[in-house]
C-alpha positions in Angstrom: -147.1 118.9 -63.5 -145.1 115.6 -64.5 -143.1 115.0 -67.6 -145.9 112.9 -68.9 -148.6 115.7 -68.8 -146.5 118.2 -70.7 -148.0 119.7 -73.7 -146.3 122.2 -76.4 -145.7 125.7 -75.0 -145.6 124.4 -71.3 -142.6 125.7 -69.4 -140.1 123.2 -67.9 -138.1 124.0 -64.9 -134.8 122.4 -63.9 -132.5 122.4 -61.0 -129.1 122.2 -62.7 -127.1 123.0 -59.4 -127.9 119.8 -57.6 -130.1 121.5 -54.9 -132.6 118.5 -55.1 -135.3 120.6 -56.6 -135.0 123.5 -54.1 -133.5 125.8 -56.6 -134.7 126.4 -60.1 -131.8 127.4 -62.1 -132.8 126.9 -65.8 -136.1 127.0 -67.8 -137.2 126.0 -71.2 -140.3 125.6 -73.3 -141.6 122.3 -74.1 -142.1 121.8 -77.9 -143.3 118.1 -78.1 -141.9 114.8 -78.7 -140.1 114.8 -75.5 -137.9 118.0 -76.7 -137.7 121.6 -75.3 -135.9 124.7 -76.5 -133.7 126.7 -74.3 -130.7 129.0 -74.0 -127.6 127.0 -73.6 -124.9 129.0 -71.7 -122.5 126.2 -72.7 -123.0 126.5 -76.4 -123.8 130.2 -76.3 -127.1 129.8 -78.3 -130.7 128.6 -78.2 -130.9 124.9 -78.9 -133.4 122.1 -78.7 -132.7 119.3 -76.2 -134.2 116.0 -75.3 -136.2 116.0 -72.0 -135.2 112.5 -71.5 -131.5 113.0 -71.7 -129.7 111.8 -68.6 -128.7 115.4 -67.5 -132.1 117.1 -68.1 -134.1 114.0 -66.7 -132.3 114.1 -63.6 -132.6 118.0 -63.2 -136.2 118.2 -64.2 -138.2 119.7 -61.2 -141.6 120.2 -62.9 -143.6 121.9 -65.6 -146.2 124.8 -65.6 -149.0 125.6 -68.2 -149.3 129.4 -68.7 -151.2 129.3 -72.0 -154.6 127.4 -72.6 
């Protein structure tokens, strides 16, 4: 699913290793308002990040809805 179709609780998948979407290396939970919650290895804690930041916008692969 595209970023525009995301709803709170959807999973968001990222390719943070630069494999052009062929590798899912990171996952988060969309919480609305273009934000998602995830575990940051760099910060060593769970954080809220902007989905439209350069880093995550470029790394975004897709979203999936598991709860209805």
